[in-house]
C-alpha positions as CSV (number, residue, x, y, z in Angstrom):
1,M,-78.9,108.4,-21.5
2,D,-78.7,110.7,-24.5
3,V,-76.6,113.8,-24.7
4,Y,-79.5,116.1,-24.4
5,S,-80.9,114.4,-21.2
6,R,-77.3,114.5,-19.7
7,F,-77.1,118.1,-20.4
8,R,-80.4,118.9,-18.8
9,M,-79.4,116.9,-15.6
10,E,-76.1,118.8,-15.3
11,E,-77.8,122.0,-15.8
12,S,-80.3,121.1,-13.1
13,M,-77.5,120.1,-10.8
14,A,-75.7,123.3,-11.5
15,S,-78.7,125.4,-10.8
16,E,-79.3,123.5,-7.5
17,T,-75.7,124.1,-6.5
18,T,-76.0,127.9,-7.4
19,A,-79.1,128.0,-5.2
20,N,-77.5,126.4,-2.4
21,V,-74.5,128.7,-2.5
22,F,-76.8,131.7,-2.7
23,E,-78.9,130.5,0.2
24,S,-75.7,129.9,2.3
25,T,-74.3,133.3,1.4
26,F,-77.6,135.0,2.1
27,E,-78.0,133.4,5.5
28,Q,-74.4,133.8,6.7
29,C,-73.7,137.2,5.4
30,G,-72.3,139.6,8.2
31,V,-74.7,142.3,7.2
32,G,-78.5,142.4,7.2
33,L,-80.1,141.2,4.1
34,A,-83.8,141.1,3.0
35,H,-86.0,140.6,0.0
36,V,-88.8,143.2,0.2
37,R,-92.0,143.3,-1.8
38,P,-92.6,146.5,-3.8
39,E,-95.3,147.5,-1.3
40,G,-92.8,147.2,1.5
41,G,-93.6,143.7,3.1
42,F,-90.6,141.4,3.9
43,I,-90.3,138.3,1.8
44,R,-87.3,136.8,3.5
45,V,-84.6,138.0,5.9
46,N,-81.3,136.7,7.1
47,A,-80.1,136.2,10.7
48,A,-77.9,139.4,10.7
49,L,-81.0,141.5,10.1
50,S,-83.1,139.6,12.6
51,S,-80.3,140.2,15.3
52,F,-79.9,143.8,14.4
53,L,-83.6,144.5,14.8
54,G,-84.4,142.2,17.7
55,Y,-87.2,140.3,15.8
56,S,-87.2,136.6,14.9
57,K,-87.2,136.0,11.1
58,E,-90.7,134.7,11.3
59,E,-91.8,138.0,13.0
60,L,-90.1,140.2,10.5
61,V,-91.8,138.5,7.4
62,K,-95.1,139.6,9.0
63,L,-94.1,143.3,9.0
64,D,-93.4,146.0,6.3
65,F,-90.3,148.1,6.3
66,Q,-92.5,151.0,7.2
67,D,-93.3,149.4,10.6
68,I,-89.6,149.5,11.7
69,T,-88.6,152.8,10.2
70,H,-88.4,155.8,12.4
71,P,-91.0,158.5,11.4
72,D,-88.4,161.1,10.8
73,Y,-86.9,159.0,8.0
74,L,-90.0,157.3,6.5
75,D,-90.9,160.0,4.0
76,K,-87.5,160.0,2.6
77,D,-87.3,156.3,2.4
78,L,-90.7,156.2,0.5
79,Q,-89.6,158.8,-1.8
80,H,-86.6,156.7,-2.8
81,V,-88.7,153.7,-3.3
82,A,-91.1,155.5,-5.6
83,E,-88.1,156.8,-7.6
84,L,-86.8,153.3,-8.0
85,L,-90.2,152.0,-9.0
86,D,-90.5,154.8,-11.6
87,G,-87.2,153.9,-13.1
88,F,-85.3,157.0,-12.2
89,Y,-82.4,154.9,-10.9
90,N,-81.8,151.3,-9.9
91,S,-80.7,151.7,-6.3
92,Y,-80.2,154.1,-3.4
93,R,-78.5,154.4,-0.3
94,M,-79.3,156.3,3.0
95,E,-78.6,156.3,6.7
96,K,-81.6,156.0,8.8
97,L,-83.0,155.1,12.3
98,Y,-84.7,151.8,12.8
99,I,-87.2,150.9,15.5
100,H,-85.9,148.0,17.5
101,K,-88.2,145.5,18.9
102,S,-87.4,146.7,22.3
103,G,-88.4,150.2,21.3
104,K,-85.0,151.7,21.2
105,M,-83.6,153.4,18.1
106,V,-80.7,151.9,16.2
107,W,-78.8,153.3,13.2
108,G,-78.5,151.4,9.9
109,N,-76.9,152.1,6.6
110,L,-79.4,151.0,4.0
111,T,-78.7,150.2,0.5
112,V,-81.7,149.1,-1.8
113,T,-81.6,147.6,-5.2
114,L,-84.7,146.9,-7.4
115,V,-85.0,143.6,-9.1
116,R,-87.3,143.4,-12.2
117,N,-88.8,140.3,-13.8
118,D,-88.6,139.3,-17.4
119,D,-91.3,141.9,-18.5
120,D,-89.4,144.6,-16.7
121,K,-92.0,144.8,-14.0
122,P,-90.8,145.3,-10.3
123,A,-90.4,141.9,-8.7
124,Y,-88.7,142.7,-5.2
125,F,-86.1,144.9,-3.5
126,I,-82.8,143.6,-2.2
127,S,-82.2,145.4,1.0
128,V,-78.8,145.5,2.7
129,V,-78.6,146.9,6.1
130,E,-75.3,147.6,7.7
131,D,-75.2,148.1,11.5
132,I,-73.7,151.5,12.1
133,D,-75.3,152.2,15.5
134,E,-72.0,152.2,17.4
135,K,-70.3,154.4,14.9
136,K,-73.2,156.9,15.0
137,R,-73.2,157.0,18.7
138,I,-69.6,157.7,18.8
139,E,-70.0,160.5,16.2
140,Q,-72.9,161.9,18.3
141,D,-70.8,161.8,21.5
142,Y,-68.0,163.5,19.6
143,F,-70.4,166.1,18.1
144,E,-71.9,166.7,21.7
145,S,-68.4,166.9,23.2
146,Q,-67.5,169.4,20.6
147,E,-70.6,171.5,21.1
148,T,-69.9,171.3,24.9
149,L,-66.4,172.4,24.4
150,R,-67.5,175.3,22.1
151,S,-70.1,176.3,24.7
152,I,-67.5,176.3,27.5
153,I,-65.0,178.3,25.5
154,S,-67.7,180.7,24.5
155,S,-68.9,181.0,28.1
156,L,-65.2,181.9,29.0
157,S,-65.1,184.8,26.6
158,D,-66.0,187.4,29.2
159,R,-62.6,187.0,30.9
160,M,-60.6,184.4,29.0
161,A,-59.2,184.4,25.5
162,V,-58.7,180.9,24.1
163,S,-56.6,180.3,20.9
164,V,-55.0,177.5,19.1
165,V,-51.8,178.4,17.1
166,S,-49.0,176.7,15.3
167,P,-45.9,175.8,17.3
168,D,-44.0,178.7,15.7
169,L,-46.9,181.2,16.2
170,T,-47.1,181.8,12.4
171,S,-50.6,180.5,12.0
172,L,-53.6,181.0,14.0
173,I,-56.1,178.0,13.9
174,Y,-58.8,179.3,16.3
175,I,-59.5,182.2,18.6
176,N,-62.7,182.9,20.7
177,E,-64.3,186.2,21.4
178,G,-62.4,186.6,24.5
179,Y,-59.5,188.4,22.7
180,Q,-61.8,191.0,21.3
181,R,-63.4,191.7,24.7
182,I,-60.2,191.6,26.8
183,W,-57.7,193.3,24.4
184,G,-60.3,195.6,22.8
185,R,-59.1,194.6,19.4
186,S,-60.3,192.6,16.4
187,A,-59.4,189.0,16.2
188,K,-58.5,189.6,12.5
189,E,-55.2,191.1,13.4
190,L,-54.3,187.8,15.0
191,Y,-55.2,185.8,12.0
192,D,-53.1,188.2,10.0
193,N,-50.2,188.0,12.4
194,P,-50.6,185.7,15.5
195,R,-47.7,187.5,17.2
196,S,-49.4,190.9,17.1
197,F,-50.8,190.6,20.7
198,I,-47.2,191.0,22.0
199,G,-47.3,194.6,20.7
200,H,-50.0,195.4,23.2
201,I,-48.2,194.1,26.2
202,H,-47.0,196.7,28.8
203,V,-43.6,197.9,27.7
204,A,-42.1,196.8,31.1
205,D,-43.3,193.2,30.6
206,R,-42.9,192.9,26.8
207,P,-39.2,191.8,26.7
208,R,-39.9,188.9,29.0
209,V,-42.8,187.6,26.8
210,M,-40.9,188.3,23.6
211,D,-38.0,186.3,25.0
212,F,-40.2,183.2,25.9
213,Y,-41.6,183.0,22.4
214,R,-38.3,183.3,20.7
215,H,-37.6,179.7,21.9
216,T,-39.2,176.3,20.8
217,I,-42.0,175.5,23.1
218,T,-42.1,171.8,24.1
219,S,-43.8,171.9,27.6
220,P,-46.7,173.6,29.4
221,W,-46.1,177.2,30.7
222,S,-47.8,179.8,32.8
223,F,-46.8,183.4,33.4
224,E,-48.5,186.9,34.0
225,Y,-48.1,190.2,32.3
226,R,-50.1,193.5,31.7
227,I,-51.6,194.7,28.5
228,M,-52.5,198.3,27.6
229,R,-55.8,198.7,25.6
230,D,-56.2,201.4,23.1
231,D,-58.6,203.1,25.4
232,G,-55.8,203.5,28.0
233,E,-57.1,200.8,30.4
234,L,-54.5,198.7,32.0
235,R,-55.3,194.9,32.5
236,Y,-53.6,192.0,34.1
237,I,-53.3,188.7,32.1
238,R,-52.4,185.3,33.3
239,E,-51.3,183.2,30.3
240,R,-51.3,179.4,30.3
241,G,-50.3,177.1,27.5
242,E,-50.5,173.5,26.7
243,V,-48.5,171.7,23.7
244,I,-50.5,169.2,21.4
245,R,-48.6,166.4,19.9
246,N,-49.3,163.9,17.1
247,P,-48.9,160.2,17.7
248,A,-45.2,160.4,16.8
249,G,-44.7,162.8,19.6
250,E,-44.2,165.9,17.5
251,V,-45.7,169.2,18.7
252,I,-48.3,170.2,16.1
253,S,-50.1,173.1,17.8
254,L,-50.2,175.2,21.0
255,V,-53.4,175.7,23.1
256,I,-53.1,179.2,24.8
257,T,-55.5,180.6,27.5
258,A,-55.2,184.2,28.5
259,D,-57.3,184.8,31.6
260,D,-58.2,188.5,32.6
261,I,-57.2,188.6,36.2
262,T,-57.6,192.3,36.5
263,H,-60.5,192.1,39.0
264,D,-58.5,189.5,41.0
265,K,-55.5,191.8,41.1
266,Q,-57.5,194.8,42.1
267,M,-59.3,192.8,44.9
268,H,-55.8,191.5,46.0
269,E,-54.3,195.0,46.1
270,A,-57.3,196.3,48.0
271,L,-57.1,193.4,50.4
272,K,-53.3,193.9,50.8
273,S,-53.9,197.7,51.3
274,A,-56.6,197.0,54.0
275,N,-54.4,194.5,55.7
276,D,-51.4,197.0,55.7
277,R,-53.8,199.7,57.0
278,L,-55.0,197.3,59.8
279,N,-51.4,196.4,60.6
280,V,-50.6,200.0,61.0
281,L,-53.7,200.7,63.1
282,S,-52.9,197.8,65.3
283,R,-49.4,199.3,66.0
284,T,-50.1,203.0,66.1
285,D,-52.0,205.3,68.4
286,G,-55.2,206.6,67.0
287,L,-54.8,210.2,68.1
288,T,-51.1,210.9,67.8
289,G,-50.2,208.5,65.1
290,I,-47.0,207.2,66.9
291,N,-46.5,203.7,68.3
292,N,-49.2,202.5,70.7
293,R,-48.6,200.7,74.0
294,R,-48.5,197.2,72.4
295,E,-46.0,198.2,69.9
296,C,-43.9,200.0,72.5
297,L,-43.8,196.9,74.6
298,Y,-42.9,194.8,71.6
299,A,-40.0,197.1,70.6
300,L,-38.8,197.4,74.2
301,D,-38.7,193.6,74.6
302,A,-36.7,193.2,71.3
303,E,-34.2,195.9,72.6
304,F,-34.0,194.4,76.0
305,K,-33.1,191.0,74.6
306,R,-30.5,192.6,72.3
307,L,-28.8,194.3,75.3
308,Q,-28.8,191.0,77.2
309,R,-26.9,189.4,74.4
310,I,-24.3,191.9,74.0
311,G,-23.9,192.7,77.8
312,E,-22.1,195.9,78.8
313,R,-20.5,196.7,75.5
314,T,-23.3,199.2,75.0
315,T,-26.5,200.4,76.6
316,S,-29.8,202.2,75.9
317,T,-31.8,204.6,77.9
318,L,-35.6,204.6,78.4
319,A,-37.3,207.8,79.1
320,F,-40.8,208.0,80.7
321,L,-42.5,211.4,79.9
322,D,-45.8,212.6,81.5
323,L,-47.6,215.8,81.1
324,D,-48.0,217.9,84.3
325,K,-51.5,218.6,85.5
326,F,-53.0,217.2,82.4
327,K,-56.2,216.4,84.2
328,Q,-56.7,220.1,85.1
329,V,-56.2,221.0,81.4
330,N,-58.9,218.6,80.4
331,D,-61.3,219.7,83.3
332,Q,-60.7,223.5,82.7
333,Y,-60.4,223.7,79.0
334,G,-62.1,220.6,77.7
335,H,-60.9,217.4,76.1
336,Q,-60.4,218.8,72.8
337,T,-57.8,221.1,74.1
338,G,-56.3,218.2,76.0
339,D,-55.9,216.3,72.6
340,K,-54.3,219.4,71.2
341,A,-51.7,219.3,74.1
342,L,-51.0,215.7,73.2
343,L,-50.5,216.4,69.6
344,V,-48.2,219.4,70.3
345,I,-46.0,217.4,72.6
346,T,-46.0,214.5,70.1
347,E,-44.7,216.7,67.3
348,R,-42.1,218.3,69.5
349,I,-40.9,214.9,70.7
350,K,-40.7,213.5,67.0
351,S,-38.9,216.5,65.8
352,T,-36.2,216.1,68.6
353,M,-35.6,212.3,68.5
354,R,-33.3,210.5,66.2
355,A,-34.5,208.2,63.3
356,N,-33.5,204.9,65.1
357,D,-35.1,206.0,68.4
358,L,-38.6,204.8,69.6
359,V,-41.4,207.1,70.4
360,G,-44.7,205.8,71.7
361,R,-47.8,206.6,73.7
362,Y,-47.8,204.4,76.7
363,G,-51.4,205.5,77.8
364,G,-53.2,208.7,78.6
365,D,-50.6,211.5,78.9
366,E,-47.7,209.1,79.3
367,F,-45.1,208.6,76.6
368,L,-42.1,206.2,76.3
369,L,-38.9,207.2,74.5
370,L,-36.2,204.7,73.8
371,L,-32.9,206.0,72.9
372,K,-30.8,203.3,71.5
373,D,-27.0,202.9,72.2
374,T,-27.3,206.1,74.4
375,R,-26.1,206.7,77.9
376,D,-28.5,208.5,80.3
377,Y,-26.4,211.8,80.3
378,E,-26.4,211.6,76.5
379,A,-30.2,211.1,76.6
380,Q,-30.6,214.0,79.1
381,H,-28.8,216.4,76.7
382,L,-31.0,215.2,73.8
383,L,-34.3,215.4,75.7
384,D,-33.5,219.0,77.1
385,R,-34.0,220.2,73.5
386,I,-37.6,219.3,73.7
387,F,-38.1,222.2,76.1
388,T,-35.9,224.8,74.5
389,E,-39.1,226.6,73.6
390,P,-42.2,226.7,75.6
391,L,-45.0,224.3,74.6
392,I,-48.1,226.4,73.9
393,V,-51.7,225.3,73.2
394,K,-54.5,227.5,72.4
395,G,-57.9,226.9,74.1
396,E,-61.3,227.0,72.5
397,C,-61.6,230.6,73.4
398,G,-58.1,231.6,71.9
399,E,-56.3,231.5,75.2
400,E,-52.7,230.3,75.4
401,I,-52.0,227.4,77.7
402,L,-48.6,226.5,78.8
403,I,-47.9,222.7,78.7
404,Q,-45.2,221.3,80.9
405,C,-43.8,217.8,81.2
406,S,-41.8,215.6,83.6
407,I,-39.2,213.1,82.3
408,G,-37.7,210.3,84.2
409,M,-34.9,208.1,82.7
410,S,-33.5,204.6,83.3
411,E,-30.3,203.4,81.6
412,W,-30.4,199.6,80.9
413,H,-28.2,197.6,83.3
414,L,-27.7,193.9,84.0
415,E,-29.8,193.9,87.3
416,L,-33.0,194.4,85.3
417,E,-34.9,191.2,84.9
418,N,-37.5,192.2,82.4
419,V,-39.0,195.0,80.4
420,Q,-41.6,196.0,83.0
421,Q,-38.9,196.5,85.6
422,W,-37.1,198.9,83.1
423,I,-40.3,200.8,82.6
424,D,-41.1,201.0,86.4
425,E,-37.7,202.3,87.0
426,A,-38.0,205.1,84.5
427,D,-41.6,205.8,85.8
428,R,-40.3,206.2,89.4
429,Q,-37.6,208.6,88.2
430,M,-40.3,210.7,86.4
431,Y,-42.4,210.8,89.7
432,H,-39.2,212.0,91.4
433,V,-38.8,214.8,89.0
434,K,-42.5,215.7,89.3
435,G,-42.3,215.7,93.0
436,N,-39.4,218.0,93.1
437,K,-41.3,220.5,90.9
438,A,-44.2,220.5,93.4
439,S,-41.9,221.1,96.4
């Protein structure tokens, strides 16, 4: 074999080896590869592209790239192809949606290079398709989550200010519209000075908040304070905060929510006021404003038990007061005059009794008076002052009506078994006094 023949044989063997290497590389490449005719038909495809699109290689070579390109991306792809064919550049790259055989959409990162023949005419395209579907799905999920978060934060703006600041409160990263709506001030002042919100906190609450922010914040927090708007409106704020850390565990930012709880506070105060009012009404007599029967019995029971505990070291006296001929007053002068009589006697009793004594309306024209730590003779001296001056009530026609009362007393003693016995004993004494008047 001459030298020339040997050279041609070696050249042929090298070409065959190169072709085999290319074929192996083309088929085993981890990304999709295809040779595509200038008009768009597939010449050959590798296994990765076949797997990515769900078609067999035999099926793909019967299709054009236009058949598997989502309509939203086809015009742009065709424009790039035309520019390649016209020689504006040699390759292009784009992300686009492909139509999978199953009908679903899959994302691919396409790189296309034009191969020309010896006379510089387009021969075929080399298309490289990288599967980026999972990456794009993650990006889309992230984008949607961010949009959802923005939407949630925006929807909270009516009653909540949300901000992200540096750990030392020297830099504001984000603030929603809630600050302007709640504080009544522009967010610009916070961007200029993130601590400026403290200056609008009520003077009574400000030192506590200032002291908190003087320290390094490393854990979640929650507290309440009041703010004064420029228009003079007082609002209640509940502030909560969370710390954001990097993978090394360092605090990199603070997320602060300031919730406008003014309405809640007002409702709470209104409810508390209503409950307090109901509590008062449940314990007081509607006409006279003094303790009602229920409260009298409750207080007497407590006093009875106290006296039982301490024995004979002290005692208290219970007085039972009843208006004389009160029914006649109602019948002759009317119930309005009768009510006036009850109010007059109530005011006289209240002005006479001591601060720690109990005064209550037991029912109708009956009153209970508890004089604590007082013997019966001491109580008598005190109660006599009720009648130092006549009790006069004016009737509907201006006539003056003299109101008289009878009082019976019972000093607590060990023989009493319960409160009702104590009341009954004072009641009997009252009727004894009333009977003596009649005789």
